[in-house]
C-alpha positions in Angstrom: 33.0 -65.3 24.7 31.8 -61.7 26.5 31.6 -59.9 23.3 29.6 -62.6 21.3 27.2 -62.5 24.3 26.9 -58.7 24.2 26.3 -58.1 20.7 23.9 -61.4 20.2 21.8 -60.0 22.9 21.6 -56.4 22.0 21.2 -57.8 18.1 18.3 -59.6 19.0 16.5 -57.3 21.3 16.9 -54.7 18.5 15.5 -57.0 15.7 13.1 -58.5 17.9 11.1 -54.9 18.5 11.2 -53.8 14.8 9.6 -57.5 14.1 7.1 -57.3 16.5 6.2 -53.8 15.1 5.8 -55.0 11.9 4.1 -58.1 12.8 1.4 -55.8 14.6 0.8 -53.6 11.8 1.0 -56.2 8.3 0.7 -59.7 10.4 -2.1 -59.2 13.5 -5.0 -57.8 11.5 -4.6 -61.0 8.9 -5.1 -63.2 11.7 -7.5 -61.3 13.2 -9.4 -61.0 9.9 -8.7 -65.3 9.3 -10.2 -65.6 12.9 -14.0 -64.6 11.6 -12.9 -67.6 9.3 -12.1 -70.2 11.2 -15.0 -73.2 11.6 -16.7 -73.0 15.1 -17.5 -76.0 16.7 -21.1 -77.6 16.0 -22.6 -79.1 19.3 -21.5 -81.5 21.7 -22.6 -84.7 22.1 -21.3 -86.4 24.6 -20.8 -85.1 28.1 -17.0 -85.7 28.0 -16.5 -83.3 25.0 -18.7 -80.7 27.1 -16.5 -80.7 29.9 -13.2 -80.6 27.9 -14.7 -77.8 26.2 -15.1 -76.0 29.3 -11.8 -76.8 30.2 -10.2 -74.8 27.4 -12.8 -71.9 27.8 -11.7 -71.7 31.3 -7.7 -71.4 30.5 -6.5 -68.0 31.1 -5.2 -66.6 27.8 -4.4 -62.4 27.7 -7.4 -60.2 26.5 -7.2 -58.4 23.3 -5.5 -55.2 23.2 -2.4 -54.1 25.2 -2.2 -57.2 27.4 -1.8 -59.4 24.2 0.0 -57.1 22.4 2.5 -57.0 25.3 2.9 -60.9 25.9 3.1 -61.0 21.6 6.2 -58.1 22.4 7.8 -60.0 24.7 7.8 -63.6 22.9 8.8 -62.1 19.8 12.2 -60.4 21.7 12.5 -63.6 23.5 12.4 -65.7 20.2 14.8 -63.1 18.7 17.3 -63.3 21.6 17.6 -66.9 20.9 17.8 -66.5 17.2 20.5 -64.2 17.5 22.4 -66.4 19.6 22.2 -68.8 17.1 23.3 -66.7 14.1 26.1 -65.7 15.6 27.2 -68.5 17.5 27.5 -69.6 14.1 29.2 -66.7 12.7 31.8 -67.6 15.5 32.3 -71.3 14.6 32.3 -70.6 10.7 34.7 -68.4 11.1 37.0 -68.9 14.0 37.0 -65.5 14.9 33.6 -63.3 15.5 35.7 -59.9 14.4 35.0 -61.6 11.1 31.6 -60.3 10.8 32.8 -56.6 10.9 30.5 -54.3 8.8 26.7 -53.6 8.2 27.2 -55.4 4.5 28.9 -58.5 5.7 26.7 -58.9 8.6 23.3 -58.4 6.6 24.4 -61.5 4.1 24.9 -63.5 7.2 21.3 -62.6 8.2 20.2 -63.2 5.0 21.5 -66.6 5.4 20.0 -67.3 8.5 16.6 -65.9 7.0 17.1 -68.6 3.9 17.7 -71.4 6.5 15.1 -70.6 8.7 12.1 -69.1 6.5 12.6 -69.4 3.0 13.7 -73.2 2.8 10.8 -74.7 5.6 8.4 -72.4 3.6 8.5 -74.4 0.6 7.4 -77.4 2.2 5.4 -76.0 5.1 4.2 -72.2 4.2 3.1 -70.1 7.2 -0.5 -70.6 8.2 -3.2 -68.4 9.5 -5.8 -69.7 11.7 -8.4 -72.3 10.3 -6.6 -73.9 7.8 -6.0 -78.1 7.8 -2.3 -79.1 9.6 -0.4 -82.0 9.4 0.7 -83.9 12.2 2.6 -82.2 14.5 5.1 -84.0 15.1 6.0 -85.0 12.1 5.5 -81.1 11.0 8.6 -80.6 13.5 10.9 -83.0 12.9 10.9 -82.2 8.7 11.1 -78.6 9.8 14.3 -79.1 11.5 16.0 -81.3 9.4 14.9 -78.4 6.7 16.6 -75.8 8.7 19.9 -78.3 9.7 20.2 -79.3 6.1 19.9 -76.3 4.3 22.4 -74.6 7.0 24.8 -77.5 6.3 24.5 -77.4 2.4 24.8 -73.4 2.4 27.9 -74.1 4.2 29.1 -76.2 2.1 28.2 -74.1 -0.9 30.1 -70.8 0.0 32.7 -72.2 2.2 36.4 -72.3 1.3 37.4 -76.2 0.7 40.3 -77.7 -1.7 37.3 -79.4 -3.4 35.1 -76.7 -4.3 33.2 -78.4 -7.1 32.4 -81.7 -5.1 31.8 -79.3 -2.0 28.9 -77.4 -3.7 27.6 -80.1 -5.4 26.9 -82.4 -1.7 25.6 -78.8 -0.2 23.1 -78.8 -3.2 21.8 -81.9 -2.7 21.7 -81.7 1.2 19.4 -78.4 0.5 17.3 -80.0 -1.8 17.2 -83.8 -0.1 14.1 -82.9 2.5 12.1 -81.3 -0.3 12.6 -84.5 -2.8 11.5 -86.2 0.3 8.4 -84.0 0.8 7.0 -82.3 3.7 3.7 -83.8 5.9 1.1 -82.6 3.6 -2.7 -81.9 5.6 -5.9 -82.9 4.1 -9.2 -81.2 4.7 -11.1 -77.9 3.3 -10.2 -74.2 4.9 -13.1 -71.4 5.1 -10.0 -69.2 4.8 -10.3 -67.1 1.4 -7.0 -68.0 -0.5 -6.2 -64.5 -1.7 -5.8 -63.7 2.5 -3.8 -67.3 2.8 -1.5 -65.5 0.2 -1.3 -62.4 1.6 -0.1 -64.0 5.3 1.9 -65.9 3.7 3.4 -62.9 2.0 3.3 -61.0 5.1 5.0 -63.4 7.4 7.7 -64.0 5.3 8.5 -60.4 4.1 8.7 -59.6 8.5 10.8 -62.2 8.9 13.1 -61.4 5.5 13.4 -58.0 7.2 13.9 -59.1 10.8 17.1 -61.4 9.9 18.5 -58.1 7.6 18.0 -56.4 10.9 19.3 -58.7 12.9 22.7 -59.0 10.8 23.2 -56.1 10.3 23.1 -54.4 13.6 25.2 -57.3 14.3 27.9 -56.4 11.9 28.0 -52.8 12.5 28.0 -53.3 17.1 30.7 -55.8 15.8 32.5 -53.2 13.6 32.1 -50.4 16.2 32.2 -51.8 19.6 33.5 -55.2 19.5 37.4 -54.7 19.6 36.7 -52.5 23.3 34.7 -54.9 24.6 37.3 -57.2 25.6 39.7 -54.5 26.8 40.5 -54.4 30.5 39.3 -51.1 32.2 41.9 -49.4 33.7 
């Protein structure tokens, strides 16, 4: 357990810093550009609306620049560490021995599995959206996203796992992966002032940055397991 926690924490921190750097260079500028197209509220017609708008403006939020970047970096690294615990916890549960992930290549493959589960599969129904885009109901989106992640992970396990009934297992895995997409993701209605070209660039940048993050996360974890894992549980002299 100590080996698992240490390697997951270090891998998550390293991959999170890489993820933040990529987002800062490629994703954040697109967000700032999309905000310029975001629809501005017209005028409030009631006193209650005025009060609600004033309360929203009075809430504290980090200023643009180093303060906003610092909070973004902290949130990204913490999210990365959390996803790292999920990934390497799944490795430990699936292989029954954490050291089985030895090697950068094998770790990268586990990272790609995480990328498929947490990014690719949900993006097929709910692609990343910049500011100014219409959204479906939040609760419905959350339920569909969680369902998609869980079913995709279960489906990949059935397809790739060693079982006595390979054909049946693979068929069941394919059904699980396809199920949320057959049901359909919640759809949003309304028009957006954000140009389609910008939306396409944003989706590509977010997915590509997430893909690199997952590969780095798995590769670093695989390297640390191969390089130091066998020594972490040995008592000191």
